[in-house]
Each structure stands twice: as structure tokens, then as C-alpha cells.
Backbone as XML, in Angstrom:
<?xml version="1.0"?>
<chain id="A" units="angstrom">
  <residue number="1" name="UNK">
    <atom name="N" x="-87.161" y="-161.764" z="-190.977"/>
    <atom name="CA" x="-87.245" y="-163.202" z="-190.852"/>
    <atom name="C" x="-87.541" y="-163.794" z="-192.224"/>
  </residue>
  <residue number="2" name="UNK">
    <atom name="N" x="-86.949" y="-164.928" z="-192.455"/>
    <atom name="CA" x="-87.133" y="-165.603" z="-193.731"/>
    <atom name="C" x="-87.523" y="-167.053" z="-193.481"/>
  </residue>
  <residue number="3" name="UNK">
    <atom name="N" x="-88.046" y="-167.660" z="-194.525"/>
    <atom name="CA" x="-88.358" y="-169.080" z="-194.469"/>
    <atom name="C" x="-87.225" y="-169.856" z="-195.116"/>
  </residue>
  <residue number="4" name="UNK">
    <atom name="N" x="-86.780" y="-170.930" z="-194.467"/>
    <atom name="CA" x="-85.794" y="-171.780" z="-195.114"/>
    <atom name="C" x="-86.524" y="-172.891" z="-195.865"/>
  </residue>
  <residue number="5" name="UNK">
    <atom name="N" x="-85.788" y="-173.876" z="-196.343"/>
    <atom name="CA" x="-86.393" y="-174.898" z="-197.197"/>
    <atom name="C" x="-87.437" y="-175.745" z="-196.470"/>
  </residue>
  <residue number="6" name="UNK">
    <atom name="N" x="-87.338" y="-175.834" z="-195.162"/>
    <atom name="CA" x="-88.315" y="-176.636" z="-194.417"/>
    <atom name="C" x="-89.433" y="-175.769" z="-193.850"/>
  </residue>
  <residue number="7" name="UNK">
    <atom name="N" x="-89.570" y="-174.543" z="-194.383"/>
    <atom name="CA" x="-90.619" y="-173.604" z="-193.977"/>
    <atom name="C" x="-90.560" y="-173.248" z="-192.491"/>
  </residue>
  <residue number="8" name="UNK">
    <atom name="N" x="-89.351" y="-173.158" z="-191.937"/>
    <atom name="CA" x="-89.172" y="-172.729" z="-190.560"/>
    <atom name="C" x="-88.605" y="-171.316" z="-190.561"/>
  </residue>
  <residue number="9" name="UNK">
    <atom name="N" x="-89.003" y="-170.544" z="-189.579"/>
    <atom name="CA" x="-88.482" y="-169.188" z="-189.452"/>
    <atom name="C" x="-87.077" y="-169.232" z="-188.868"/>
  </residue>
  <residue number="10" name="UNK">
    <atom name="N" x="-86.204" y="-168.384" z="-189.371"/>
    <atom name="CA" x="-84.919" y="-168.185" z="-188.725"/>
    <atom name="C" x="-84.608" y="-166.705" z="-188.764"/>
  </residue>
  <residue number="11" name="UNK">
    <atom name="N" x="-83.871" y="-166.248" z="-187.769"/>
    <atom name="CA" x="-83.583" y="-164.831" z="-187.629"/>
    <atom name="C" x="-82.295" y="-164.479" z="-188.362"/>
  </residue>
  <residue number="12" name="UNK">
    <atom name="N" x="-82.333" y="-163.401" z="-189.111"/>
    <atom name="CA" x="-81.123" y="-162.916" z="-189.760"/>
    <atom name="C" x="-80.309" y="-162.115" z="-188.757"/>
  </residue>
  <residue number="13" name="UNK">
    <atom name="N" x="-79.068" y="-161.822" z="-189.107"/>
    <atom name="CA" x="-78.205" y="-161.048" z="-188.211"/>
    <atom name="C" x="-78.787" y="-159.670" z="-187.951"/>
  </residue>
  <residue number="14" name="UNK">
    <atom name="N" x="-79.394" y="-159.068" z="-188.964"/>
    <atom name="CA" x="-79.976" y="-157.740" z="-188.803"/>
    <atom name="C" x="-81.131" y="-157.770" z="-187.802"/>
  </residue>
  <residue number="15" name="UNK">
    <atom name="N" x="-81.936" y="-158.799" z="-187.847"/>
    <atom name="CA" x="-83.058" y="-158.921" z="-186.914"/>
    <atom name="C" x="-82.558" y="-159.114" z="-185.489"/>
  </residue>
  <residue number="16" name="UNK">
    <atom name="N" x="-81.528" y="-159.937" z="-185.332"/>
    <atom name="CA" x="-80.960" y="-160.169" z="-184.003"/>
    <atom name="C" x="-80.368" y="-158.886" z="-183.446"/>
  </residue>
  <residue number="17" name="UNK">
    <atom name="N" x="-79.665" y="-158.126" z="-184.284"/>
    <atom name="CA" x="-79.094" y="-156.850" z="-183.843"/>
    <atom name="C" x="-80.194" y="-155.866" z="-183.446"/>
  </residue>
  <residue number="18" name="UNK">
    <atom name="N" x="-81.280" y="-155.852" z="-184.186"/>
    <atom name="CA" x="-82.396" y="-154.965" z="-183.862"/>
    <atom name="C" x="-83.004" y="-155.328" z="-182.514"/>
  </residue>
  <residue number="19" name="UNK">
    <atom name="N" x="-83.210" y="-156.606" z="-182.271"/>
    <atom name="CA" x="-83.762" y="-157.057" z="-180.993"/>
    <atom name="C" x="-82.822" y="-156.700" z="-179.848"/>
  </residue>
  <residue number="20" name="UNK">
    <atom name="N" x="-81.517" y="-156.896" z="-180.046"/>
    <atom name="CA" x="-80.548" y="-156.543" z="-179.004"/>
    <atom name="C" x="-80.527" y="-155.043" z="-178.759"/>
  </residue>
  <residue number="21" name="UNK">
    <atom name="N" x="-80.662" y="-154.252" z="-179.808"/>
    <atom name="CA" x="-80.680" y="-152.797" z="-179.666"/>
    <atom name="C" x="-81.898" y="-152.349" z="-178.859"/>
  </residue>
  <residue number="22" name="UNK">
    <atom name="N" x="-83.053" y="-152.913" z="-179.148"/>
    <atom name="CA" x="-84.268" y="-152.570" z="-178.399"/>
    <atom name="C" x="-84.107" y="-152.965" z="-176.934"/>
  </residue>
  <residue number="23" name="UNK">
    <atom name="N" x="-83.573" y="-154.154" z="-176.688"/>
    <atom name="CA" x="-83.359" y="-154.610" z="-175.313"/>
    <atom name="C" x="-82.394" y="-153.686" z="-174.565"/>
  </residue>
  <residue number="24" name="UNK">
    <atom name="N" x="-81.300" y="-153.285" z="-175.212"/>
    <atom name="CA" x="-80.332" y="-152.390" z="-174.573"/>
    <atom name="C" x="-80.948" y="-151.036" z="-174.249"/>
  </residue>
  <residue number="25" name="UNK">
    <atom name="N" x="-81.765" y="-150.522" z="-175.137"/>
    <atom name="CA" x="-82.414" y="-149.234" z="-174.877"/>
    <atom name="C" x="-83.386" y="-149.330" z="-173.708"/>
  </residue>
  <residue number="26" name="UNK">
    <atom name="N" x="-84.106" y="-150.431" z="-173.604"/>
    <atom name="CA" x="-85.019" y="-150.605" z="-172.479"/>
    <atom name="C" x="-84.254" y="-150.720" z="-171.169"/>
  </residue>
  <residue number="27" name="UNK">
    <atom name="N" x="-83.111" y="-151.406" z="-171.179"/>
    <atom name="CA" x="-82.349" y="-151.569" z="-169.948"/>
    <atom name="C" x="-81.697" y="-150.267" z="-169.508"/>
  </residue>
  <residue number="28" name="UNK">
    <atom name="N" x="-81.347" y="-149.400" z="-170.454"/>
    <atom name="CA" x="-80.730" y="-148.122" z="-170.108"/>
    <atom name="C" x="-81.755" y="-147.120" z="-169.608"/>
  </residue>
  <residue number="29" name="UNK">
    <atom name="N" x="-82.997" y="-147.265" z="-170.007"/>
    <atom name="CA" x="-84.036" y="-146.309" z="-169.637"/>
    <atom name="C" x="-85.167" y="-147.039" z="-168.910"/>
  </residue>
  <residue number="30" name="UNK">
    <atom name="N" x="-85.089" y="-147.116" z="-167.582"/>
    <atom name="CA" x="-86.133" y="-147.852" z="-166.856"/>
    <atom name="C" x="-87.506" y="-147.183" z="-166.924"/>
  </residue>
  <residue number="31" name="UNK">
    <atom name="N" x="-87.543" y="-145.889" z="-167.222"/>
    <atom name="CA" x="-88.834" y="-145.214" z="-167.341"/>
    <atom name="C" x="-89.648" y="-145.813" z="-168.488"/>
  </residue>
  <residue number="32" name="UNK">
    <atom name="N" x="-88.985" y="-146.203" z="-169.554"/>
    <atom name="CA" x="-89.684" y="-146.819" z="-170.680"/>
    <atom name="C" x="-90.336" y="-148.135" z="-170.266"/>
  </residue>
  <residue number="33" name="UNK">
    <atom name="N" x="-89.636" y="-148.901" z="-169.457"/>
    <atom name="CA" x="-90.203" y="-150.162" z="-168.982"/>
    <atom name="C" x="-91.411" y="-149.898" z="-168.092"/>
  </residue>
  <residue number="34" name="UNK">
    <atom name="N" x="-91.288" y="-148.915" z="-167.222"/>
    <atom name="CA" x="-92.390" y="-148.584" z="-166.315"/>
    <atom name="C" x="-93.610" y="-148.126" z="-167.105"/>
  </residue>
  <residue number="35" name="UNK">
    <atom name="N" x="-93.403" y="-147.274" z="-168.092"/>
    <atom name="CA" x="-94.530" y="-146.804" z="-168.904"/>
    <atom name="C" x="-95.171" y="-147.947" z="-169.681"/>
  </residue>
  <residue number="36" name="UNK">
    <atom name="N" x="-94.355" y="-148.829" z="-170.232"/>
    <atom name="CA" x="-94.888" y="-149.973" z="-170.968"/>
    <atom name="C" x="-95.713" y="-150.871" z="-170.052"/>
  </residue>
  <residue number="37" name="UNK">
    <atom name="N" x="-95.189" y="-151.170" z="-168.879"/>
    <atom name="CA" x="-95.924" y="-152.025" z="-167.948"/>
    <atom name="C" x="-97.193" y="-151.353" z="-167.439"/>
  </residue>
  <residue number="38" name="UNK">
    <atom name="N" x="-97.128" y="-150.043" z="-167.209"/>
    <atom name="CA" x="-98.316" y="-149.318" z="-166.749"/>
    <atom name="C" x="-99.409" y="-149.326" z="-167.809"/>
  </residue>
  <residue number="39" name="UNK">
    <atom name="N" x="-99.030" y="-149.091" z="-169.048"/>
    <atom name="CA" x="-100.027" y="-149.100" z="-170.122"/>
    <atom name="C" x="-100.600" y="-150.502" z="-170.317"/>
  </residue>
  <residue number="40" name="UNK">
    <atom name="N" x="-99.750" y="-151.521" z="-170.186"/>
    <atom name="CA" x="-100.240" y="-152.889" z="-170.318"/>
    <atom name="C" x="-101.184" y="-153.247" z="-169.174"/>
  </residue>
  <residue number="41" name="UNK">
    <atom name="N" x="-100.812" y="-152.835" z="-167.972"/>
    <atom name="CA" x="-101.675" y="-153.088" z="-166.826"/>
    <atom name="C" x="-102.987" y="-152.330" z="-166.953"/>
  </residue>
  <residue number="42" name="UNK">
    <atom name="N" x="-102.915" y="-151.156" z="-167.539"/>
    <atom name="CA" x="-104.117" y="-150.346" z="-167.735"/>
    <atom name="C" x="-105.107" y="-151.046" z="-168.671"/>
  </residue>
  <residue number="43" name="UNK">
    <atom name="N" x="-104.597" y="-151.781" z="-169.645"/>
    <atom name="CA" x="-105.479" y="-152.516" z="-170.551"/>
    <atom name="C" x="-106.239" y="-153.623" z="-169.831"/>
  </residue>
  <residue number="44" name="UNK">
    <atom name="N" x="-105.705" y="-154.082" z="-168.717"/>
    <atom name="CA" x="-106.383" y="-155.111" z="-167.934"/>
    <atom name="C" x="-107.348" y="-154.487" z="-166.928"/>
  </residue>
  <residue number="45" name="UNK">
    <atom name="N" x="-106.920" y="-153.381" z="-166.317"/>
    <atom name="CA" x="-107.709" y="-152.781" z="-165.236"/>
    <atom name="C" x="-108.935" y="-152.032" z="-165.757"/>
  </residue>
  <residue number="46" name="UNK">
    <atom name="N" x="-108.786" y="-151.288" z="-166.848"/>
    <atom name="CA" x="-109.887" y="-150.448" z="-167.336"/>
    <atom name="C" x="-111.150" y="-151.250" z="-167.679"/>
  </residue>
  <residue number="47" name="UNK">
    <atom name="N" x="-111.055" y="-152.365" z="-168.387"/>
    <atom name="CA" x="-112.285" y="-153.135" z="-168.628"/>
    <atom name="C" x="-112.909" y="-153.681" z="-167.342"/>
  </residue>
  <residue number="48" name="UNK">
    <atom name="N" x="-112.070" y="-154.004" z="-166.356"/>
    <atom name="CA" x="-112.613" y="-154.474" z="-165.079"/>
    <atom name="C" x="-113.372" y="-153.357" z="-164.370"/>
  </residue>
  <residue number="49" name="UNK">
    <atom name="N" x="-112.854" y="-152.133" z="-164.456"/>
    <atom name="CA" x="-113.547" y="-150.986" z="-163.861"/>
    <atom name="C" x="-114.878" y="-150.766" z="-164.562"/>
  </residue>
  <residue number="50" name="UNK">
    <atom name="N" x="-114.879" y="-150.861" z="-165.887"/>
    <atom name="CA" x="-116.128" y="-150.673" z="-166.640"/>
    <atom name="C" x="-117.141" y="-151.763" z="-166.307"/>
  </residue>
  <residue number="51" name="UNK">
    <atom name="N" x="-116.659" y="-153.003" z="-166.162"/>
    <atom name="CA" x="-117.572" y="-154.100" z="-165.855"/>
    <atom name="C" x="-118.162" y="-153.960" z="-164.456"/>
  </residue>
  <residue number="52" name="UNK">
    <atom name="N" x="-117.359" y="-153.462" z="-163.532"/>
    <atom name="CA" x="-117.843" y="-153.317" z="-162.158"/>
    <atom name="C" x="-118.839" y="-152.175" z="-162.017"/>
  </residue>
  <residue number="53" name="UNK">
    <atom name="N" x="-118.713" y="-151.160" z="-162.870"/>
    <atom name="CA" x="-119.584" y="-149.993" z="-162.727"/>
    <atom name="C" x="-120.822" y="-150.053" z="-163.615"/>
  </residue>
  <residue number="54" name="UNK">
    <atom name="N" x="-120.855" y="-150.964" z="-164.529"/>
    <atom name="CA" x="-121.995" y="-151.034" z="-165.437"/>
    <atom name="C" x="-121.920" y="-149.928" z="-166.471"/>
  </residue>
  <residue number="55" name="UNK">
    <atom name="N" x="-123.043" y="-149.332" z="-166.791"/>
    <atom name="CA" x="-123.088" y="-148.268" z="-167.795"/>
    <atom name="C" x="-123.034" y="-146.875" z="-167.178"/>
  </residue>
  <residue number="56" name="UNK">
    <atom name="N" x="-122.663" y="-146.785" z="-165.924"/>
    <atom name="CA" x="-122.672" y="-145.498" z="-165.240"/>
    <atom name="C" x="-121.525" y="-144.586" z="-165.656"/>
  </residue>
  <residue number="57" name="UNK">
    <atom name="N" x="-120.397" y="-145.150" z="-166.067"/>
    <atom name="CA" x="-119.257" y="-144.320" z="-166.465"/>
    <atom name="C" x="-118.881" y="-144.625" z="-167.909"/>
  </residue>
  <residue number="58" name="UNK">
    <atom name="N" x="-118.205" y="-143.663" z="-168.530"/>
    <atom name="CA" x="-117.806" y="-143.833" z="-169.927"/>
    <atom name="C" x="-116.485" y="-144.583" z="-170.010"/>
  </residue>
  <residue number="59" name="UNK">
    <atom name="N" x="-116.127" y="-144.924" z="-171.225"/>
    <atom name="CA" x="-114.879" y="-145.643" z="-171.459"/>
    <atom name="C" x="-113.679" y="-144.791" z="-171.057"/>
  </residue>
  <residue number="60" name="UNK">
    <atom name="N" x="-113.704" y="-143.504" z="-171.397"/>
    <atom name="CA" x="-112.591" y="-142.616" z="-171.048"/>
    <atom name="C" x="-112.437" y="-142.490" z="-169.537"/>
  </residue>
  <residue number="61" name="UNK">
    <atom name="N" x="-113.532" y="-142.426" z="-168.833"/>
    <atom name="CA" x="-113.475" y="-142.331" z="-167.378"/>
    <atom name="C" x="-112.894" y="-143.607" z="-166.776"/>
  </residue>
  <residue number="62" name="UNK">
    <atom name="N" x="-113.248" y="-144.750" z="-167.329"/>
    <atom name="CA" x="-112.706" y="-146.017" z="-166.835"/>
    <atom name="C" x="-111.197" y="-146.071" z="-167.024"/>
  </residue>
  <residue number="63" name="UNK">
    <atom name="N" x="-110.722" y="-145.612" z="-168.184"/>
    <atom name="CA" x="-109.278" y="-145.595" z="-168.408"/>
    <atom name="C" x="-108.590" y="-144.605" z="-167.480"/>
  </residue>
  <residue number="64" name="UNK">
    <atom name="N" x="-109.215" y="-143.467" z="-167.210"/>
    <atom name="CA" x="-108.635" y="-142.487" z="-166.282"/>
    <atom name="C" x="-108.549" y="-143.059" z="-164.870"/>
  </residue>
  <residue number="65" name="UNK">
    <atom name="N" x="-109.576" y="-143.760" z="-164.444"/>
    <atom name="CA" x="-109.554" y="-144.388" z="-163.119"/>
    <atom name="C" x="-108.452" y="-145.441" z="-163.060"/>
  </residue>
  <residue number="66" name="UNK">
    <atom name="N" x="-108.290" y="-146.210" z="-164.119"/>
    <atom name="CA" x="-107.245" y="-147.233" z="-164.144"/>
    <atom name="C" x="-105.855" y="-146.609" z="-164.102"/>
  </residue>
  <residue number="67" name="UNK">
    <atom name="N" x="-105.659" y="-145.494" z="-164.810"/>
    <atom name="CA" x="-104.361" y="-144.810" z="-164.771"/>
    <atom name="C" x="-104.097" y="-144.276" z="-163.367"/>
  </residue>
  <residue number="68" name="UNK">
    <atom name="N" x="-105.098" y="-143.693" z="-162.736"/>
    <atom name="CA" x="-104.931" y="-143.214" z="-161.363"/>
    <atom name="C" x="-104.600" y="-144.358" z="-160.413"/>
  </residue>
  <residue number="69" name="UNK">
    <atom name="N" x="-105.209" y="-145.508" z="-160.633"/>
    <atom name="CA" x="-104.906" y="-146.678" z="-159.817"/>
    <atom name="C" x="-103.444" y="-147.084" z="-159.987"/>
  </residue>
  <residue number="70" name="UNK">
    <atom name="N" x="-102.963" y="-147.119" z="-161.230"/>
    <atom name="CA" x="-101.563" y="-147.483" z="-161.492"/>
    <atom name="C" x="-100.604" y="-146.479" z="-160.864"/>
  </residue>
  <residue number="71" name="UNK">
    <atom name="N" x="-100.915" y="-145.198" z="-160.961"/>
    <atom name="CA" x="-100.066" y="-144.163" z="-160.360"/>
    <atom name="C" x="-100.064" y="-144.297" z="-158.841"/>
  </residue>
  <residue number="72" name="UNK">
    <atom name="N" x="-101.205" y="-144.583" z="-158.255"/>
    <atom name="CA" x="-101.291" y="-144.756" z="-156.806"/>
    <atom name="C" x="-100.444" y="-145.933" z="-156.343"/>
  </residue>
  <residue number="73" name="UNK">
    <atom name="N" x="-100.516" y="-147.035" z="-157.042"/>
    <atom name="CA" x="-99.710" y="-148.207" z="-156.693"/>
    <atom name="C" x="-98.224" y="-147.892" z="-156.836"/>
  </residue>
  <residue number="74" name="UNK">
    <atom name="N" x="-97.831" y="-147.225" z="-157.929"/>
    <atom name="CA" x="-96.424" y="-146.876" z="-158.138"/>
    <atom name="C" x="-95.924" y="-145.931" z="-157.053"/>
  </residue>
  <residue number="75" name="UNK">
    <atom name="N" x="-96.728" y="-144.959" z="-156.684"/>
    <atom name="CA" x="-96.339" y="-144.014" z="-155.637"/>
    <atom name="C" x="-96.209" y="-144.711" z="-154.285"/>
  </residue>
  <residue number="76" name="UNK">
    <atom name="N" x="-97.100" y="-145.626" z="-153.990"/>
    <atom name="CA" x="-97.005" y="-146.335" z="-152.712"/>
    <atom name="C" x="-95.767" y="-147.230" z="-152.668"/>
  </residue>
  <residue number="77" name="UNK">
    <atom name="N" x="-95.416" y="-147.860" z="-153.781"/>
    <atom name="CA" x="-94.189" y="-148.666" z="-153.830"/>
    <atom name="C" x="-92.966" y="-147.781" z="-153.641"/>
  </residue>
  <residue number="78" name="UNK">
    <atom name="N" x="-92.954" y="-146.633" z="-154.300"/>
    <atom name="CA" x="-91.836" y="-145.698" z="-154.162"/>
    <atom name="C" x="-91.701" y="-145.221" z="-152.717"/>
  </residue>
  <residue number="79" name="UNK">
    <atom name="N" x="-92.799" y="-144.817" z="-152.100"/>
    <atom name="CA" x="-92.741" y="-144.335" z="-150.723"/>
    <atom name="C" x="-92.340" y="-145.446" z="-149.755"/>
  </residue>
  <residue number="80" name="UNK">
    <atom name="N" x="-92.805" y="-146.648" z="-149.990"/>
    <atom name="CA" x="-92.392" y="-147.790" z="-149.180"/>
    <atom name="C" x="-90.882" y="-147.979" z="-149.262"/>
  </residue>
  <residue number="81" name="UNK">
    <atom name="N" x="-90.326" y="-147.867" z="-150.460"/>
    <atom name="CA" x="-88.883" y="-148.005" z="-150.653"/>
    <atom name="C" x="-88.126" y="-146.879" z="-149.961"/>
  </residue>
  <residue number="82" name="UNK">
    <atom name="N" x="-88.608" y="-145.657" z="-150.084"/>
    <atom name="CA" x="-87.936" y="-144.511" z="-149.466"/>
    <atom name="C" x="-87.967" y="-144.613" z="-147.943"/>
  </residue>
  <residue number="83" name="UNK">
    <atom name="N" x="-89.062" y="-145.078" z="-147.386"/>
    <atom name="CA" x="-89.171" y="-145.171" z="-145.930"/>
    <atom name="C" x="-88.262" y="-146.267" z="-145.376"/>
  </residue>
  <residue number="84" name="UNK">
    <atom name="N" x="-88.226" y="-147.420" z="-146.031"/>
    <atom name="CA" x="-87.477" y="-148.547" z="-145.485"/>
    <atom name="C" x="-86.040" y="-148.641" z="-145.981"/>
  </residue>
  <residue number="85" name="UNK">
    <atom name="N" x="-85.661" y="-147.886" z="-146.996"/>
    <atom name="CA" x="-84.279" y="-147.857" z="-147.476"/>
    <atom name="C" x="-83.845" y="-146.418" z="-147.729"/>
  </residue>
  <residue number="86" name="UNK">
    <atom name="N" x="-83.805" y="-145.577" z="-146.713"/>
    <atom name="CA" x="-83.484" y="-144.163" z="-146.945"/>
    <atom name="C" x="-82.041" y="-143.935" z="-147.377"/>
  </residue>
  <residue number="87" name="UNK">
    <atom name="N" x="-81.146" y="-144.870" z="-147.094"/>
    <atom name="CA" x="-79.748" y="-144.670" z="-147.472"/>
    <atom name="C" x="-79.544" y="-144.682" z="-148.989"/>
  </residue>
  <residue number="88" name="UNK">
    <atom name="N" x="-80.460" y="-145.229" z="-149.715"/>
    <atom name="CA" x="-80.355" y="-145.225" z="-151.181"/>
    <atom name="C" x="-80.655" y="-143.853" z="-151.760"/>
  </residue>
  <residue number="89" name="UNK">
    <atom name="N" x="-81.352" y="-143.015" z="-150.998"/>
    <atom name="CA" x="-81.756" y="-141.713" z="-151.496"/>
    <atom name="C" x="-81.032" y="-140.654" z="-150.725"/>
  </residue>
</chain>
């Protein structure tokens, strides 16, 4: 990105191509999107777990509980889909 004469940002062709390349890779690989969303959700859940438990558990344990929570939710969504739409599988 560069500044033009009015000090506004504008995107160069190379930057636009890079953004499109990243977007295409994410769309081709849904696992990457799932991992990104899970890690982002984990950043929200882990501090809430720590706040609810006080000083009884460590930071690593809070993050582990949050990851298990995310996996449990993902598994329940998957099983719900398999049960109600078996023809897709």
C-alpha cells in the first residue's frame, strides 16, 4: 500500500492479487477456515473460563477447556448434519 498526494491509502495490483490469492486458498480448503474460526473463538472462550473459575485453574488449562468446548460444538454440529441429512454422506 502506498500513500497518494492526498495521503490516502490505495491498493497496488500486487496487493490486490495477494488478497485474492489468500481468499482463493481459504475457499479451496475449508479446514483452514474452521481452524481459524476455532482459534478465534478460543480467544474469546478461554478468558471467560478463567474468569468463571477464579484462580483455581491455570491459563493452559483454561485454553484446553476452551478447545474441548469448540471441538464438542463442532462434533455436535457434524452429527446433527449426518443424522438429518444422511444422503449427503
